[in-house]
Jmol script that loads the backbone (N, CA, C; Angstrom):
load data "model"
ATOM      1  N   MET A   1       1.320  -5.635   4.551  1.00  0.00           N
ATOM      2  CA  MET A   1       0.079  -6.333   4.773  1.00  0.00           C
ATOM      3  C   MET A   1      -0.452  -6.814   3.419  1.00  0.00           C
ATOM      4  N   ILE A   2      -1.112  -7.937   3.416  1.00  0.00           N
ATOM      5  CA  ILE A   2      -1.671  -8.495   2.180  1.00  0.00           C
ATOM      6  C   ILE A   2      -3.144  -8.104   2.073  1.00  0.00           C
ATOM      7  N   ALA A   3      -3.496  -7.500   0.961  1.00  0.00           N
ATOM      8  CA  ALA A   3      -4.891  -7.153   0.677  1.00  0.00           C
ATOM      9  C   ALA A   3      -5.410  -8.146  -0.359  1.00  0.00           C
ATOM     10  N   ASN A   4      -6.476  -8.868  -0.019  1.00  0.00           N
ATOM     11  CA  ASN A   4      -7.073  -9.853  -0.919  1.00  0.00           C
ATOM     12  C   ASN A   4      -8.342  -9.293  -1.533  1.00  0.00           C
ATOM     13  N   TYR A   5      -8.450  -9.450  -2.847  1.00  0.00           N
ATOM     14  CA  TYR A   5      -9.627  -8.982  -3.581  1.00  0.00           C
ATOM     15  C   TYR A   5     -10.172 -10.151  -4.380  1.00  0.00           C
ATOM     16  N   GLY A   6     -11.456 -10.408  -4.267  1.00  0.00           N
ATOM     17  CA  GLY A   6     -12.069 -11.489  -5.012  1.00  0.00           C
ATOM     18  C   GLY A   6     -13.133 -12.183  -4.204  1.00  0.00           C
ATOM     19  N   TYR A   7     -13.280 -13.486  -4.435  1.00  0.00           N
ATOM     20  CA  TYR A   7     -14.345 -14.229  -3.772  1.00  0.00           C
ATOM     21  C   TYR A   7     -14.062 -15.725  -3.804  1.00  0.00           C
ATOM     22  N   LYS A   8     -14.843 -16.451  -3.038  1.00  0.00           N
ATOM     23  CA  LYS A   8     -14.794 -17.906  -2.983  1.00  0.00           C
ATOM     24  C   LYS A   8     -16.202 -18.405  -3.245  1.00  0.00           C
ATOM     25  N   ASP A   9     -16.310 -19.410  -4.108  1.00  0.00           N
ATOM     26  CA  ASP A   9     -17.620 -20.024  -4.341  1.00  0.00           C
ATOM     27  C   ASP A   9     -17.437 -21.532  -4.484  1.00  0.00           C
ATOM     28  N   GLY A  10     -18.455 -22.225  -4.903  1.00  0.00           N
ATOM     29  CA  GLY A  10     -18.410 -23.676  -5.020  1.00  0.00           C
ATOM     30  C   GLY A  10     -17.389 -24.189  -6.018  1.00  0.00           C
ATOM     31  N   SER A  11     -16.966 -23.349  -6.955  1.00  0.00           N
ATOM     32  CA  SER A  11     -16.008 -23.790  -7.963  1.00  0.00           C
ATOM     33  C   SER A  11     -14.560 -23.456  -7.612  1.00  0.00           C
ATOM     34  N   GLY A  12     -14.349 -22.700  -6.546  1.00  0.00           N
ATOM     35  CA  GLY A  12     -12.979 -22.401  -6.150  1.00  0.00           C
ATOM     36  C   GLY A  12     -12.818 -21.045  -5.501  1.00  0.00           C
ATOM     37  N   GLU A  13     -11.559 -20.700  -5.281  1.00  0.00           N
ATOM     38  CA  GLU A  13     -11.207 -19.410  -4.699  1.00  0.00           C
ATOM     39  C   GLU A  13     -10.570 -18.560  -5.787  1.00  0.00           C
ATOM     40  N   TYR A  14     -11.036 -17.349  -5.921  1.00  0.00           N
ATOM     41  CA  TYR A  14     -10.560 -16.453  -6.975  1.00  0.00           C
ATOM     42  C   TYR A  14     -10.167 -15.129  -6.332  1.00  0.00           C
ATOM     43  N   TYR A  15      -8.905 -15.029  -5.990  1.00  0.00           N
ATOM     44  CA  TYR A  15      -8.410 -13.839  -5.316  1.00  0.00           C
ATOM     45  C   TYR A  15      -7.171 -13.299  -6.018  1.00  0.00           C
ATOM     46  N   ILE A  16      -7.084 -11.997  -6.067  1.00  0.00           N
ATOM     47  CA  ILE A  16      -5.848 -11.316  -6.404  1.00  0.00           C
ATOM     48  C   ILE A  16      -5.378 -10.725  -5.087  1.00  0.00           C
ATOM     49  N   SER A  17      -4.122 -10.942  -4.773  1.00  0.00           N
ATOM     50  CA  SER A  17      -3.549 -10.414  -3.540  1.00  0.00           C
ATOM     51  C   SER A  17      -2.501  -9.374  -3.886  1.00  0.00           C
ATOM     52  N   VAL A  18      -2.540  -8.270  -3.155  1.00  0.00           N
ATOM     53  CA  VAL A  18      -1.550  -7.213  -3.318  1.00  0.00           C
ATOM     54  C   VAL A  18      -0.846  -7.038  -1.980  1.00  0.00           C
ATOM     55  N   ASP A  19       0.454  -7.224  -1.984  1.00  0.00           N
ATOM     56  CA  ASP A  19       1.248  -7.001  -0.775  1.00  0.00           C
ATOM     57  C   ASP A  19       1.513  -5.501  -0.690  1.00  0.00           C
ATOM     58  N   THR A  20       0.787  -4.831   0.185  1.00  0.00           N
ATOM     59  CA  THR A  20       0.873  -3.376   0.264  1.00  0.00           C
ATOM     60  C   THR A  20       2.220  -2.904   0.809  1.00  0.00           C
ATOM     61  N   ASP A  21       2.960  -3.785   1.465  1.00  0.00           N
ATOM     62  CA  ASP A  21       4.300  -3.420   1.933  1.00  0.00           C
ATOM     63  C   ASP A  21       5.301  -3.396   0.780  1.00  0.00           C
ATOM     64  N   LYS A  22       5.060  -4.198  -0.245  1.00  0.00           N
ATOM     65  CA  LYS A  22       5.948  -4.250  -1.407  1.00  0.00           C
ATOM     66  C   LYS A  22       5.531  -3.278  -2.506  1.00  0.00           C
ATOM     67  N   CYS A  23       4.257  -2.992  -2.607  1.00  0.00           N
ATOM     68  CA  CYS A  23       3.733  -2.163  -3.700  1.00  0.00           C
ATOM     69  C   CYS A  23       4.268  -0.739  -3.598  1.00  0.00           C
ATOM     70  N   THR A  24       4.776  -0.228  -4.723  1.00  0.00           N
ATOM     71  CA  THR A  24       5.313   1.134  -4.770  1.00  0.00           C
ATOM     72  C   THR A  24       4.377   2.098  -5.499  1.00  0.00           C
ATOM     73  N   ALA A  25       3.192   1.629  -5.875  1.00  0.00           N
ATOM     74  CA  ALA A  25       2.202   2.452  -6.590  1.00  0.00           C
ATOM     75  C   ALA A  25       2.741   2.983  -7.907  1.00  0.00           C
ATOM     76  N   CYS A  26       3.582   2.201  -8.561  1.00  0.00           N
ATOM     77  CA  CYS A  26       4.171   2.634  -9.831  1.00  0.00           C
ATOM     78  C   CYS A  26       3.139   2.683 -10.957  1.00  0.00           C
ATOM     79  N   GLY A  27       2.085   1.865 -10.851  1.00  0.00           N
ATOM     80  CA  GLY A  27       1.044   1.845 -11.868  1.00  0.00           C
ATOM     81  C   GLY A  27       1.325   0.923 -13.038  1.00  0.00           C
ATOM     82  N   ASP A  28       2.416   0.166 -12.988  1.00  0.00           N
ATOM     83  CA  ASP A  28       2.733  -0.743 -14.092  1.00  0.00           C
ATOM     84  C   ASP A  28       1.656  -1.807 -14.279  1.00  0.00           C
ATOM     85  N   CYS A  29       1.061  -2.276 -13.183  1.00  0.00           N
ATOM     86  CA  CYS A  29       0.003  -3.283 -13.281  1.00  0.00           C
ATOM     87  C   CYS A  29      -1.251  -2.687 -13.929  1.00  0.00           C
ATOM     88  N   VAL A  30      -1.514  -1.424 -13.662  1.00  0.00           N
ATOM     89  CA  VAL A  30      -2.673  -0.747 -14.251  1.00  0.00           C
ATOM     90  C   VAL A  30      -2.525  -0.714 -15.770  1.00  0.00           C
ATOM     91  N   GLU A  31      -1.325  -0.368 -16.229  1.00  0.00           N
ATOM     92  CA  GLU A  31      -1.060  -0.309 -17.665  1.00  0.00           C
ATOM     93  C   GLU A  31      -1.022  -1.688 -18.300  1.00  0.00           C
ATOM     94  N   ALA A  32      -0.522  -2.683 -17.577  1.00  0.00           N
ATOM     95  CA  ALA A  32      -0.354  -4.027 -18.129  1.00  0.00           C
ATOM     96  C   ALA A  32      -1.658  -4.802 -18.242  1.00  0.00           C
ATOM     97  N   CYS A  33      -2.611  -4.518 -17.364  1.00  0.00           N
ATOM     98  CA  CYS A  33      -3.863  -5.275 -17.354  1.00  0.00           C
ATOM     99  C   CYS A  33      -4.741  -4.867 -18.530  1.00  0.00           C
ATOM    100  N   PRO A  34      -5.055  -5.813 -19.415  1.00  0.00           N
ATOM    101  CA  PRO A  34      -5.881  -5.477 -20.574  1.00  0.00           C
ATOM    102  C   PRO A  34      -7.359  -5.271 -20.234  1.00  0.00           C
ATOM    103  N   TYR A  35      -7.754  -5.566 -18.997  1.00  0.00           N
ATOM    104  CA  TYR A  35      -9.169  -5.493 -18.625  1.00  0.00           C
ATOM    105  C   TYR A  35      -9.481  -4.435 -17.575  1.00  0.00           C
ATOM    106  N   GLY A  36      -8.510  -3.608 -17.225  1.00  0.00           N
ATOM    107  CA  GLY A  36      -8.751  -2.515 -16.296  1.00  0.00           C
ATOM    108  C   GLY A  36      -9.097  -2.943 -14.885  1.00  0.00           C
ATOM    109  N   VAL A  37      -8.471  -3.997 -14.408  1.00  0.00           N
ATOM    110  CA  VAL A  37      -8.768  -4.535 -13.084  1.00  0.00           C
ATOM    111  C   VAL A  37      -8.174  -3.677 -11.963  1.00  0.00           C
ATOM    112  N   PHE A  38      -7.054  -3.019 -12.218  1.00  0.00           N
ATOM    113  CA  PHE A  38      -6.337  -2.295 -11.167  1.00  0.00           C
ATOM    114  C   PHE A  38      -6.488  -0.785 -11.265  1.00  0.00           C
ATOM    115  N   GLU A  39      -6.323  -0.153 -10.111  1.00  0.00           N
ATOM    116  CA  GLU A  39      -6.188   1.289 -10.023  1.00  0.00           C
ATOM    117  C   GLU A  39      -5.236   1.582  -8.867  1.00  0.00           C
ATOM    118  N   VAL A  40      -4.663   2.764  -8.864  1.00  0.00           N
ATOM    119  CA  VAL A  40      -3.785   3.180  -7.779  1.00  0.00           C
ATOM    120  C   VAL A  40      -4.544   4.201  -6.940  1.00  0.00           C
ATOM    121  N   MET A  41      -4.566   3.950  -5.632  1.00  0.00           N
ATOM    122  CA  MET A  41      -5.284   4.850  -4.730  1.00  0.00           C
ATOM    123  C   MET A  41      -4.677   4.782  -3.331  1.00  0.00           C
ATOM    124  N   ASP A  42      -5.219   5.554  -2.401  1.00  0.00           N
ATOM    125  CA  ASP A  42      -4.755   5.505  -1.021  1.00  0.00           C
ATOM    126  C   ASP A  42      -4.916   4.089  -0.477  1.00  0.00           C
ATOM    127  N   ASP A  43      -3.996   3.691   0.366  1.00  0.00           N
ATOM    128  CA  ASP A  43      -3.974   2.343   0.925  1.00  0.00           C
ATOM    129  C   ASP A  43      -5.247   2.065   1.740  1.00  0.00           C
ATOM    130  N   PRO A  44      -6.123   1.169   1.248  1.00  0.00           N
ATOM    131  CA  PRO A  44      -7.353   0.875   1.984  1.00  0.00           C
ATOM    132  C   PRO A  44      -7.130  -0.006   3.210  1.00  0.00           C
ATOM    133  N   VAL A  45      -6.012  -0.696   3.260  1.00  0.00           N
ATOM    134  CA  VAL A  45      -5.706  -1.580   4.379  1.00  0.00           C
ATOM    135  C   VAL A  45      -5.223  -0.776   5.584  1.00  0.00           C
ATOM    136  N   ASP A  46      -4.513   0.300   5.314  1.00  0.00           N
ATOM    137  CA  ASP A  46      -3.986   1.150   6.384  1.00  0.00           C
ATOM    138  C   ASP A  46      -4.451   2.584   6.157  1.00  0.00           C
ATOM    139  N   PRO A  47      -5.618   2.942   6.660  1.00  0.00           N
ATOM    140  CA  PRO A  47      -6.170   4.272   6.402  1.00  0.00           C
ATOM    141  C   PRO A  47      -5.344   5.423   6.985  1.00  0.00           C
ATOM    142  N   LEU A  48      -4.433   5.130   7.896  1.00  0.00           N
ATOM    143  CA  LEU A  48      -3.594   6.178   8.466  1.00  0.00           C
ATOM    144  C   LEU A  48      -2.337   6.439   7.640  1.00  0.00           C
ATOM    145  N   SER A  49      -2.103   5.605   6.649  1.00  0.00           N
ATOM    146  CA  SER A  49      -0.928   5.745   5.804  1.00  0.00           C
ATOM    147  C   SER A  49      -1.143   6.835   4.758  1.00  0.00           C
ATOM    148  N   ASP A  50      -0.069   7.502   4.414  1.00  0.00           N
ATOM    149  CA  ASP A  50      -0.111   8.497   3.341  1.00  0.00           C
ATOM    150  C   ASP A  50       0.280   7.886   2.000  1.00  0.00           C
ATOM    151  N   GLU A  51       0.589   6.604   2.014  1.00  0.00           N
ATOM    152  CA  GLU A  51       1.048   5.914   0.817  1.00  0.00           C
ATOM    153  C   GLU A  51      -0.110   5.524  -0.094  1.00  0.00           C
ATOM    154  N   GLN A  52       0.199   5.401  -1.383  1.00  0.00           N
ATOM    155  CA  GLN A  52      -0.761   4.867  -2.332  1.00  0.00           C
ATOM    156  C   GLN A  52      -0.301   3.477  -2.741  1.00  0.00           C
ATOM    157  N   VAL A  53      -1.257   2.634  -3.131  1.00  0.00           N
ATOM    158  CA  VAL A  53      -0.973   1.266  -3.560  1.00  0.00           C
ATOM    159  C   VAL A  53      -1.920   0.891  -4.698  1.00  0.00           C
ATOM    160  N   ALA A  54      -1.579  -0.182  -5.374  1.00  0.00           N
ATOM    161  CA  ALA A  54      -2.466  -0.724  -6.404  1.00  0.00           C
ATOM    162  C   ALA A  54      -3.564  -1.521  -5.716  1.00  0.00           C
ATOM    163  N   VAL A  55      -4.783  -1.373  -6.198  1.00  0.00           N
ATOM    164  CA  VAL A  55      -5.921  -2.127  -5.682  1.00  0.00           C
ATOM    165  C   VAL A  55      -6.760  -2.609  -6.860  1.00  0.00           C
ATOM    166  N   VAL A  56      -7.572  -3.618  -6.612  1.00  0.00           N
ATOM    167  CA  VAL A  56      -8.534  -4.072  -7.611  1.00  0.00           C
ATOM    168  C   VAL A  56      -9.738  -3.131  -7.521  1.00  0.00           C
ATOM    169  N   THR A  57     -10.217  -2.673  -8.649  1.00  0.00           N
ATOM    170  CA  THR A  57     -11.339  -1.745  -8.647  1.00  0.00           C
ATOM    171  C   THR A  57     -12.569  -2.389  -8.024  1.00  0.00           C
ATOM    172  N   GLU A  58     -13.384  -1.588  -7.414  1.00  0.00           N
ATOM    173  CA  GLU A  58     -14.606  -2.073  -6.768  1.00  0.00           C
ATOM    174  C   GLU A  58     -15.481  -2.849  -7.755  1.00  0.00           C
ATOM    175  N   ALA A  59     -15.562  -2.369  -8.972  1.00  0.00           N
ATOM    176  CA  ALA A  59     -16.413  -2.997  -9.985  1.00  0.00           C
ATOM    177  C   ALA A  59     -15.937  -4.400 -10.368  1.00  0.00           C
ATOM    178  N   GLU A  60     -14.657  -4.682 -10.217  1.00  0.00           N
ATOM    179  CA  GLU A  60     -14.099  -5.972 -10.647  1.00  0.00           C
ATOM    180  C   GLU A  60     -13.993  -7.007  -9.539  1.00  0.00           C
ATOM    181  N   ARG A  61     -14.146  -6.629  -8.298  1.00  0.00           N
ATOM    182  CA  ARG A  61     -13.884  -7.539  -7.180  1.00  0.00           C
ATOM    183  C   ARG A  61     -14.765  -8.778  -7.167  1.00  0.00           C
ATOM    184  N   LYS A  62     -16.003  -8.676  -7.583  1.00  0.00           N
ATOM    185  CA  LYS A  62     -16.932  -9.818  -7.523  1.00  0.00           C
ATOM    186  C   LYS A  62     -16.960 -10.626  -8.822  1.00  0.00           C
ATOM    187  N   LYS A  63     -16.173 -10.219  -9.801  1.00  0.00           N
ATOM    188  CA  LYS A  63     -16.159 -10.970 -11.061  1.00  0.00           C
ATOM    189  C   LYS A  63     -14.744 -11.256 -11.556  1.00  0.00           C
ATOM    190  N   ILE A  64     -13.814 -11.329 -10.625  1.00  0.00           N
ATOM    191  CA  ILE A  64     -12.404 -11.578 -10.960  1.00  0.00           C
ATOM    192  C   ILE A  64     -12.242 -12.850 -11.801  1.00  0.00           C
ATOM    193  N   LYS A  65     -12.956 -13.888 -11.444  1.00  0.00           N
ATOM    194  CA  LYS A  65     -12.856 -15.168 -12.159  1.00  0.00           C
ATOM    195  C   LYS A  65     -13.084 -14.973 -13.651  1.00  0.00           C
ATOM    196  N   TYR A  66     -14.041 -14.146 -13.986  1.00  0.00           N
ATOM    197  CA  TYR A  66     -14.402 -13.949 -15.387  1.00  0.00           C
ATOM    198  C   TYR A  66     -13.527 -12.904 -16.062  1.00  0.00           C
ATOM    199  N   THR A  67     -13.213 -11.846 -15.348  1.00  0.00           N
ATOM    200  CA  THR A  67     -12.390 -10.793 -15.931  1.00  0.00           C
ATOM    201  C   THR A  67     -10.971 -11.279 -16.170  1.00  0.00           C
ATOM    202  N   CYS A  68     -10.408 -11.967 -15.201  1.00  0.00           N
ATOM    203  CA  CYS A  68      -9.021 -12.435 -15.313  1.00  0.00           C
ATOM    204  C   CYS A  68      -8.903 -13.766 -16.057  1.00  0.00           C
ATOM    205  N   GLY A  69     -10.010 -14.411 -16.331  1.00  0.00           N
ATOM    206  CA  GLY A  69      -9.998 -15.716 -16.985  1.00  0.00           C
ATOM    207  C   GLY A  69      -9.192 -15.791 -18.272  1.00  0.00           C
ATOM    208  N   PRO A  70      -9.325 -14.816 -19.182  1.00  0.00           N
ATOM    209  CA  PRO A  70      -8.561 -14.897 -20.425  1.00  0.00           C
ATOM    210  C   PRO A  70      -7.044 -14.845 -20.228  1.00  0.00           C
ATOM    211  N   CYS A  71      -6.576 -14.276 -19.145  1.00  0.00           N
ATOM    212  CA  CYS A  71      -5.133 -14.191 -18.875  1.00  0.00           C
ATOM    213  C   CYS A  71      -4.627 -15.387 -18.080  1.00  0.00           C
ATOM    214  N   LYS A  72      -5.528 -16.164 -17.521  1.00  0.00           N
ATOM    215  CA  LYS A  72      -5.155 -17.270 -16.625  1.00  0.00           C
ATOM    216  C   LYS A  72      -4.334 -18.326 -17.366  1.00  0.00           C
ATOM    217  N   PRO A  73      -3.151 -18.662 -16.837  1.00  0.00           N
ATOM    218  CA  PRO A  73      -2.350 -19.703 -17.476  1.00  0.00           C
ATOM    219  C   PRO A  73      -3.025 -21.062 -17.365  1.00  0.00           C
ATOM    220  N   VAL A  74      -3.077 -21.788 -18.459  1.00  0.00           N
ATOM    221  CA  VAL A  74      -3.659 -23.123 -18.459  1.00  0.00           C
ATOM    222  C   VAL A  74      -2.555 -24.154 -18.261  1.00  0.00           C
ATOM    223  N   THR A  75      -1.459 -23.988 -18.940  1.00  0.00           N
ATOM    224  CA  THR A  75      -0.328 -24.908 -18.779  1.00  0.00           C
ATOM    225  C   THR A  75       0.950 -24.086 -18.622  1.00  0.00           C
ATOM    226  N   ASP A  76       1.822 -24.152 -19.577  1.00  0.00           N
ATOM    227  CA  ASP A  76       3.115 -23.469 -19.483  1.00  0.00           C
ATOM    228  C   ASP A  76       3.093 -22.092 -20.134  1.00  0.00           C
ATOM    229  N   ARG A  77       2.031 -21.361 -19.892  1.00  0.00           N
ATOM    230  CA  ARG A  77       1.967 -19.999 -20.425  1.00  0.00           C
ATOM    231  C   ARG A  77       2.733 -19.076 -19.493  1.00  0.00           C
ATOM    232  N   PRO A  78       3.116 -17.914 -19.989  1.00  0.00           N
ATOM    233  CA  PRO A  78       3.838 -16.964 -19.120  1.00  0.00           C
ATOM    234  C   PRO A  78       2.942 -16.471 -17.994  1.00  0.00           C
ATOM    235  N   PRO A  79       3.524 -15.825 -16.977  1.00  0.00           N
ATOM    236  CA  PRO A  79       2.712 -15.317 -15.866  1.00  0.00           C
ATOM    237  C   PRO A  79       1.699 -14.282 -16.359  1.00  0.00           C
ATOM    238  N   LEU A  80       0.693 -14.043 -15.537  1.00  0.00           N
ATOM    239  CA  LEU A  80      -0.320 -13.061 -15.889  1.00  0.00           C
ATOM    240  C   LEU A  80       0.340 -11.705 -16.119  1.00  0.00           C
ATOM    241  N   PRO A  81      -0.194 -10.889 -17.037  1.00  0.00           N
ATOM    242  CA  PRO A  81       0.434  -9.609 -17.366  1.00  0.00           C
ATOM    243  C   PRO A  81       0.660  -8.708 -16.152  1.00  0.00           C
ATOM    244  N   CYS A  82      -0.289  -8.679 -15.225  1.00  0.00           N
ATOM    245  CA  CYS A  82      -0.131  -7.825 -14.046  1.00  0.00           C
ATOM    246  C   CYS A  82       1.012  -8.300 -13.167  1.00  0.00           C
ATOM    247  N   MET A  83       1.158  -9.609 -13.030  1.00  0.00           N
ATOM    248  CA  MET A  83       2.236 -10.159 -12.219  1.00  0.00           C
ATOM    249  C   MET A  83       3.584  -9.933 -12.890  1.00  0.00           C
ATOM    250  N   ALA A  84       3.630 -10.104 -14.206  1.00  0.00           N
ATOM    251  CA  ALA A  84       4.875  -9.906 -14.944  1.00  0.00           C
ATOM    252  C   ALA A  84       5.309  -8.443 -14.902  1.00  0.00           C
ATOM    253  N   ALA A  85       4.356  -7.523 -14.881  1.00  0.00           N
ATOM    254  CA  ALA A  85       4.671  -6.093 -14.884  1.00  0.00           C
ATOM    255  C   ALA A  85       5.138  -5.594 -13.528  1.00  0.00           C
ATOM    256  N   CYS A  86       4.818  -6.326 -12.470  1.00  0.00           N
ATOM    257  CA  CYS A  86       5.139  -5.869 -11.113  1.00  0.00           C
ATOM    258  C   CYS A  86       6.575  -6.234 -10.757  1.00  0.00           C
ATOM    259  N   ALA A  87       7.452  -5.250 -10.807  1.00  0.00           N
ATOM    260  CA  ALA A  87       8.874  -5.477 -10.501  1.00  0.00           C
ATOM    261  C   ALA A  87       9.111  -5.818  -9.037  1.00  0.00           C
ATOM    262  N   GLU A  88       8.159  -5.457  -8.184  1.00  0.00           N
ATOM    263  CA  GLU A  88       8.300  -5.684  -6.754  1.00  0.00           C
ATOM    264  C   GLU A  88       7.705  -7.023  -6.307  1.00  0.00           C
ATOM    265  N   ASP A  89       7.120  -7.802  -7.224  1.00  0.00           N
ATOM    266  CA  ASP A  89       6.450  -9.065  -6.903  1.00  0.00           C
ATOM    267  C   ASP A  89       5.390  -8.879  -5.829  1.00  0.00           C
ATOM    268  N   ALA A  90       4.632  -7.792  -5.938  1.00  0.00           N
ATOM    269  CA  ALA A  90       3.602  -7.475  -4.946  1.00  0.00           C
ATOM    270  C   ALA A  90       2.254  -8.084  -5.289  1.00  0.00           C
ATOM    271  N   ILE A  91       2.093  -8.624  -6.498  1.00  0.00           N
ATOM    272  CA  ILE A  91       0.807  -9.150  -6.940  1.00  0.00           C
ATOM    273  C   ILE A  91       0.874 -10.668  -7.094  1.00  0.00           C
ATOM    274  N   SER A  92      -0.154 -11.346  -6.582  1.00  0.00           N
ATOM    275  CA  SER A  92      -0.276 -12.788  -6.784  1.00  0.00           C
ATOM    276  C   SER A  92      -1.752 -13.136  -6.985  1.00  0.00           C
ATOM    277  N   HIS A  93      -1.966 -14.304  -7.567  1.00  0.00           N
ATOM    278  CA  HIS A  93      -3.321 -14.798  -7.812  1.00  0.00           C
ATOM    279  C   HIS A  93      -3.479 -16.129  -7.108  1.00  0.00           C
ATOM    280  N   SER A  94      -4.688 -16.444  -6.687  1.00  0.00           N
ATOM    281  CA  SER A  94      -4.931 -17.690  -5.941  1.00  0.00           C
ATOM    282  C   SER A  94      -5.152 -18.882  -6.857  1.00  0.00           C
ATOM    283  N   TRP A  95      -5.305 -18.661  -8.122  1.00  0.00           N
ATOM    284  CA  TRP A  95      -5.577 -19.800  -9.003  1.00  0.00           C
ATOM    285  C   TRP A  95      -4.619 -19.889 -10.144  1.00  0.00           C
TER     286      TRP A  95
END
end "model"
wireframe off; spacefill off
backbone 0.3
color backbone group
């Protein structure tokens, strides 16, 4: 299942998506993110699951545009650090 974290406003859509079926809760995205956007916790999408997954912290969900802005590729820059660190390709960004 895809868990979307972020918001939509007049300037665009700013979401980080985590595919909870692909996420192995390795924590590589937590270590790779220079702004502390991620944490590993029980799967919020499936409360009956015993699995843990990476999620965007509650504090960062409403300000993703600003927190992730410095990592955002403008042209031919490499992928965002969290996406590059995820060996399972479980993380994507909407912008």
